[in-house]
KEZA-802987 format. One record per residue (C-alpha): residue in three letters; z, y, x. Coordinates in steps of 0.1 Angstrom, whole numbers, padded with zeros to 4 digits, always signed. Example, Ala and Ser with C-alpha at 12.3 -4.5 7.8 and 13.67 -1.06 7.14 Angstrom:
BEGIN
ala+0078-0045+0123ser+0071-0011+0137
// end
This chain:
BEGIN
met+0000+0003-0004ser-0004+0037+0016asp+0018+0059+0023ala+0011+0082-0007ala+0015+0052-0034arg+0047+0052-0017thr+0060+0084-0019asn+0044+0086-0052ala+0070+0052-0062gly+0097+0078-0055pro+0132+0062-0041gly+0145+0036-0054arg+0117+0029-0079ala+0096-0006-0074glu+0060-0005-0064pro+0034-0004-0093ile+0010-0039-0090arg-0021-0028-0073arg-0040-0057-0071ile-0045-0084-0099val-0062-0121-0090ile-0071-0141-0118val-0080-0179-0106gly-0106-0194-0126gly-0130-0181-0156gly-0140-0197-0184thr-0129-0181-0219ala-0090-0179-0207gly-0100-0161-0172trp-0125-0138-0188met-0102-0127-0222ala-0079-0120-0190ala-0096-0098-0173ala-0112-0080-0205ala-0078-0071-0219phe-0066-0058-0184ser-0096-0040-0173lys-0092-0024-0209gln-0053-0018-0211leu-0045-0010-0177ala-0077+0010-0168asp-0050+0040-0162leu-0033+0021-0136pro-0044+0021-0101thr-0050-0017-0105thr-0080-0038-0093ile-0090-0065-0109thr-0106-0094-0089leu-0117-0130-0107val-0124-0157-0085glu-0146-0184-0097ser-0167-0209-0089asp-0201-0222-0104asp-0197-0256-0088ile-0165-0260-0110gly-0173-0267-0147thr-0150-0252-0178val-0140-0269-0206gly-0158-0250-0227val-0158-0270-0261gly-0131-0246-0281glu-0153-0233-0303ala-0135-0226-0334thr-0106-0201-0342ile-0081-0183-0362pro-0079-0150-0381ala-0052-0140-0351ile-0086-0130-0331his-0097-0098-0348ala-0066-0079-0331phe-0080-0088-0300asn-0113-0080-0304ala-0101-0050-0320met-0081-0041-0287leu-0113-0045-0269gly-0131-0024-0294ile-0158-0055-0296asp-0182-0049-0324gln-0186-0077-0345ala-0217-0078-0356glu-0234-0080-0323phe-0204-0106-0307met-0211-0129-0337arg-0251-0124-0327phe-0243-0129-0291cys-0222-0164-0297asn-0243-0177-0322gly-0210-0171-0347thr-0205-0183-0381phe-0175-0173-0405lys-0146-0195-0407leu-0122-0196-0441gly-0104-0229-0431ile-0103-0261-0419glu-0113-0295-0440phe-0089-0322-0437val-0106-0356-0445asp-0090-0388-0448trp-0059-0380-0429gly-0028-0381-0456arg-0052-0417-0468leu-0084-0428-0466gly-0104-0410-0493ser-0084-0379-0496ser-0095-0341-0485tyr-0080-0307-0487ile-0085-0277-0473his-0060-0259-0448pro-0073-0221-0458phe-0062-0186-0442thr-0050-0166-0470ser-0024-0167-0497phe-0023-0191-0529gly-0024-0177-0562arg+0002-0152-0573asp+0039-0155-0563phe+0056-0148-0596arg+0092-0135-0597his+0101-0142-0558leu+0089-0180-0563ser+0061-0192-0545phe+0031-0201-0561tyr+0032-0236-0548gln+0067-0240-0566met+0047-0231-0603trp+0019-0255-0591leu+0043-0281-0593lys+0059-0279-0622tyr+0028-0273-0641ser+0017-0302-0625arg+0043-0320-0641leu+0037-0302-0671met-0002-0316-0670ala+0012-0349-0667val+0030-0353-0697his+0002-0336-0717gly-0020-0365-0706gly-0038-0345-0685thr-0036-0340-0642ala-0036-0304-0626leu-0064-0297-0601pro-0055-0302-0563phe-0029-0273-0546asp-0062-0257-0526asn-0081-0252-0561tyr-0060-0221-0558asn-0066-0202-0526val-0100-0179-0528cys-0106-0188-0491ala-0105-0227-0496val-0130-0223-0529ala-0149-0201-0513ala-0151-0228-0484tyr-0162-0255-0507lys-0189-0233-0523arg-0203-0224-0491arg-0196-0186-0498phe-0187-0154-0481ala-0189-0118-0478his-0163-0094-0459pro-0134-0081-0480glu-0138-0044-0492ala-0115-0023-0471gly-0089-0011-0500ala-0101-0033-0532gly-0073-0046-0551gly-0072-0072-0577pro-0056-0103-0590val-0073-0126-0563ala-0062-0123-0523pro-0085-0110-0498leu-0106-0136-0481arg-0093-0140-0445tyr-0114-0153-0421ala-0123-0165-0386phe-0150-0176-0364his-0171-0204-0347phe-0191-0194-0315asp-0197-0207-0289ala-0164-0206-0266ser-0191-0204-0229arg-0213-0174-0241tyr-0180-0156-0252ala-0166-0160-0219lys-0202-0150-0209tyr-0199-0119-0234leu-0166-0110-0222arg-0177-0110-0185gly-0200-0084-0191phe-0174-0063-0208ala-0150-0069-0180glu-0174-0060-0151lys-0186-0030-0169arg-0149-0018-0166gly-0145-0028-0130val-0134-0062-0127thr-0148-0074-0092arg-0159-0116-0094val-0156-0137-0067glu-0179-0164-0060gly-0165-0199-0045lys-0144-0222-0045ile-0103-0217-0033thr-0093-0241-0006asp-0063-0228+0004val-0029-0207-0011gln-0008-0186+0008gln+0027-0178-0001asp+0054-0156+0016ser+0077-0179+0036arg+0106-0161+0022thr+0103-0158-0012gly+0076-0182-0023phe+0057-0156-0044ile+0021-0162-0038thr+0001-0134-0013ser-0033-0146-0013val-0063-0172-0020gln-0082-0186+0007leu-0121-0197-0004gln-0144-0224+0012asp-0160-0194+0036gly-0128-0183+0049gln-0128-0153+0026val-0091-0145+0015val-0085-0126-0017pro-0049-0110-0015gly-0029-0100-0044asp+0002-0086-0061leu-0002-0106-0094phe-0020-0135-0098ile-0031-0154-0131asp-0038-0188-0128cys-0071-0201-0157ser-0077-0234-0136gly-0074-0252-0166phe-0060-0286-0167arg-0053-0286-0129gly-0030-0255-0128leu-0040-0248-0090leu-0015-0224-0088ile+0012-0227-0112glu+0015-0263-0107gln+0002-0276-0074thr+0010-0245-0055leu+0044-0236-0070his+0058-0271-0084ser+0064-0250-0122gly+0065-0289-0142tyr+0054-0299-0171glu+0071-0316-0202glu+0047-0338-0214trp+0047-0346-0252thr+0021-0381-0257his+0050-0400-0274trp+0047-0374-0307leu+0008-0369-0299pro-0008-0396-0289cys-0042-0386-0283asn-0053-0381-0244arg-0091-0386-0245ala-0121-0366-0263val-0160-0367-0261ala-0179-0337-0273val-0216-0337-0277pro-0239-0311-0298ser-0261-0315-0321glu-0291-0302-0341thr-0283-0279-0373val-0297-0301-0405glu-0282-0277-0428pro-0274-0241-0434pro-0237-0241-0418val-0206-0243-0437pro-0179-0214-0435tyr-0153-0243-0424thr-0144-0265-0395arg-0142-0303-0404ser-0115-0328-0389thr-0121-0363-0403ala-0095-0390-0392asp-0107-0420-0373ala-0094-0453-0367ala-0079-0437-0335gly-0082-0404-0341trp-0100-0378-0355arg-0135-0363-0352trp-0143-0322-0351arg-0172-0307-0365ile-0181-0271-0362pro-0211-0253-0372leu-0229-0226-0353gln-0260-0206-0362asn-0283-0229-0335arg-0263-0260-0333val-0232-0279-0348gly-0200-0291-0323asn-0189-0321-0327gly-0161-0345-0309tyr-0136-0372-0314val-0103-0366-0303tyr-0088-0401-0294ser-0058-0421-0279ser-0071-0446-0249asp-0047-0468-0260phe-0063-0480-0291ile-0099-0474-0284thr-0118-0476-0251asp-0137-0441-0236asp-0177-0455-0244gln-0162-0471-0278ala-0153-0436-0287gln-0189-0426-0273glu-0206-0446-0295gln-0185-0436-0329ile-0193-0396-0321leu-0226-0404-0313arg-0234-0427-0344thr-0210-0402-0370ile-0231-0369-0359asp-0254-0354-0383gly-0284-0346-0363glu-0294-0353-0335pro-0279-0349-0301leu-0288-0320-0278ala-0269-0328-0247glu-0250-0358-0227pro-0218-0367-0245arg-0191-0348-0220arg-0156-0370-0217leu-0121-0348-0212ser-0087-0364-0203phe-0055-0344-0211val-0018-0349-0215thr-0004-0326-0246gly+0025-0307-0236lys+0035-0276-0218arg+0048-0260-0183arg+0083-0260-0181gln+0076-0223-0165phe+0048-0202-0176trp+0055-0174-0149asn+0064-0183-0119arg+0076-0159-0092asn+0046-0138-0094cys+0020-0163-0109val+0013-0164-0146ala-0007-0197-0165ile-0028-0187-0194gly-0051-0213-0209leu-0051-0249-0204ala-0031-0243-0169ser+0002-0235-0192gly-0001-0264-0216phe-0026-0281-0242leu-0020-0286-0275glu-0053-0305-0290pro-0074-0283-0311leu-0068-0299-0342glu-0057-0262-0361ser-0081-0243-0335thr-0049-0226-0317ser-0064-0232-0285ile-0080-0194-0279his-0053-0177-0302leu-0026-0192-0272ile-0049-0176-0244gln-0046-0141-0265thr-0010-0143-0274ala-0005-0151-0235ile-0022-0123-0227leu-0005-0100-0250lys+0027-0111-0243leu+0021-0106-0203leu+0009-0066-0213ala+0042-0061-0230phe+0062-0074-0202phe+0040-0061-0174pro+0056-0061-0143asp+0058-0039-0112ser+0069-0052-0074asp+0102-0062-0085phe+0091-0088-0106ser+0119-0089-0132pro+0138-0118-0135ala+0149-0110-0175asp+0110-0101-0178arg+0099-0131-0165asp+0127-0154-0185ala+0115-0134-0218tyr+0080-0142-0212asn+0090-0180-0207arg+0115-0183-0240his+0090-0169-0258thr+0062-0187-0248ser+0078-0216-0248asp+0089-0210-0285glu+0057-0205-0298tyr+0044-0238-0282asp+0070-0259-0297phe+0062-0240-0333ile+0030-0251-0331arg+0034-0285-0317asp+0053-0296-0351phe+0026-0283-0372ile+0003-0304-0354ile+0030-0330-0350leu+0029-0329-0393his-0005-0342-0397tyr-0003-0372-0382lys+0034-0377-0395ala+0032-0374-0431thr+0003-0400-0441glu+0000-0430-0459arg-0023-0450-0435gly-0018-0480-0424asp-0050-0496-0420thr-0050-0492-0378pro-0027-0497-0351phe-0030-0462-0342trp-0021-0445-0377arg+0006-0471-0381gln+0020-0457-0349cys+0019-0425-0363arg+0032-0428-0397asp+0064-0446-0379met+0072-0427-0350asp+0100-0406-0352val+0094-0366-0346pro+0114-0337-0329asp+0145-0330-0354thr+0127-0295-0360leu+0099-0309-0379ala+0121-0339-0399ala+0145-0311-0414lys+0115-0293-0427met+0098-0323-0442asp+0131-0336-0457leu+0136-0299-0471phe+0101-0299-0485arg+0106-0339-0502ser+0139-0325-0515arg+0120-0296-0540gly+0093-0286-0523arg+0107-0256-0504met+0101-0241-0469leu+0126-0223-0443ile+0099-0207-0413ser+0111-0190-0384asn+0095-0153-0385asp+0080-0165-0351asp+0064-0191-0365leu+0026-0189-0362phe+0017-0211-0391lys+0036-0194-0427thr+0050-0213-0457pro+0014-0213-0475ser+0002-0232-0442trp+0029-0256-0444glu+0031-0264-0480val-0010-0268-0484val-0007-0296-0453met+0026-0314-0467asp+0008-0315-0497gly-0027-0324-0485gln-0014-0352-0470gly+0005-0370-0500leu+0041-0355-0486ser+0052-0353-0525pro+0084-0335-0535arg+0111-0349-0556ser+0112-0318-0581tyr+0108-0282-0579asp+0130-0246-0573pro+0152-0249-0609ile+0146-0213-0608val+0111-0219-0622asp+0127-0233-0653thr+0134-0196-0660ile+0098-0191-0667pro+0087-0200-0702asp+0065-0229-0698asp+0036-0210-0717asp+0036-0185-0695leu+0037-0205-0662val+0009-0223-0674ala-0008-0189-0684glu-0002-0176-0649val-0014-0205-0632glu-0047-0211-0652thr-0055-0171-0646ala-0050-0173-0610tyr-0075-0205-0614arg-0101-0185-0633asp-0099-0152-0614ile-0104-0170-0582gln-0137-0190-0597ser-0148-0157-0610ala-0143-0139-0577val-0159-0165-0556gln-0188-0167-0579arg-0193-0130-0573leu-0204-0139-0535pro-0234-0145-0514ser-0237-0176-0503his-0227-0180-0464gln-0263-0186-0451asp-0274-0153-0466tyr-0249-0132-0453ile-0251-0142-0422ala-0288-0135-0420arg-0281-0098-0430phe-0252-0091-0408cys-0256-0109-0375arg-0286-0130-0374ala-0282-0147-0336glu-0311-0150-0311val-0322-0180-0302gln-0303-0191-0272pro-0310-0216-0246
// end
């Protein structure tokens, strides 16, 4: 640091971070580079990203959740431009097929259900409504029929919510499907325009301060040395800095999330893209289907204890709708999280920080929240332990919340048709999840932390969709006269159907708003 910089720091004040080094590109690396170049633009900070073209990225994450809007808005990204570049489509939720039992399906949507009434959740009203219908010899429609996102998804319709528009139906909340490799390329252009320097090369050595253990620089294969003050590890599963160098530890969750392999393959488009992700439970795991404008992303997440890699590849190739566009790509992983996400002067982001399978499209979200938390706790040269510990605690809790929600999909099942599903159905689960399931079984109630990514409606629709039926409902519902309750539930259904009927088709809306050029 220059003498002038030391003088400006003042007596007793720590020096600012001058050099950020991001190790690894891909989605995580370029999201971090883009965010730092935007948010730290007024600081005297240089940002260098080191990546090698010879090291591939995982690059299969193509589905997101609505929280990505906040990240893109922070960068000032034009939505139509970004979607055209990334072959994007809109996403209103995830359809789960064969999860609760063979032949079952439901959609986990992004907006609320019906309308809460007298401080009761709509689900409680629907529970009693279902019982009233049964008494009179009828059958209530499945719960997801009372959600505007789910109904629009099934009918393949979409439009942006109108700003300030009110009405009896909750607005559509949406996310995106897009080509993750092109999103990284888009953000690379964004970051480089704002001064981020990309260095090409493989890292062969990591230097550390002999006294503190802090990382001081990385050395490339050609001998080049890249020094830094703060290092961001986006090196993927291998965790080059956070684990191979700093030995931060890893908490494994394969006893709850047994899938440890995936095979991914893109295929030709054979129909207009639907506005939802599809997850289909299979004999030894589950298959994803993600429609983009120019292709469909497909994959099989599975446990190698119950199926071989070759059998899994044969299964995904047998079940895709169109011709494959590339050779299948195989991945291996261990579900879990780092014991320290921030260790010394290194912060792990993306797959280097942990892995939760993409069942609920949380991979890119975890990258985003890691970046935002780091900006909230951004260090100076003192690297305050209090800041580091707070970051680690909040990140660890976030992983735990999402972990429980994903485990729920495996545990809450009636399936016993294969050894894999019998193991999932019969396994013990974390106490935090067991308590939620017991509470729901009693009267359909949920008690969710404010910090949980997935709120009460998400837990309700997944538990109900997987066949976890409450024994009764909240007795407060009985204070609503039956006729009023029936009218409220049935009006919600009619209002949603009417609102969706006015929407254009998803395909037509994409054609008008963000039709992509054909990409290689």
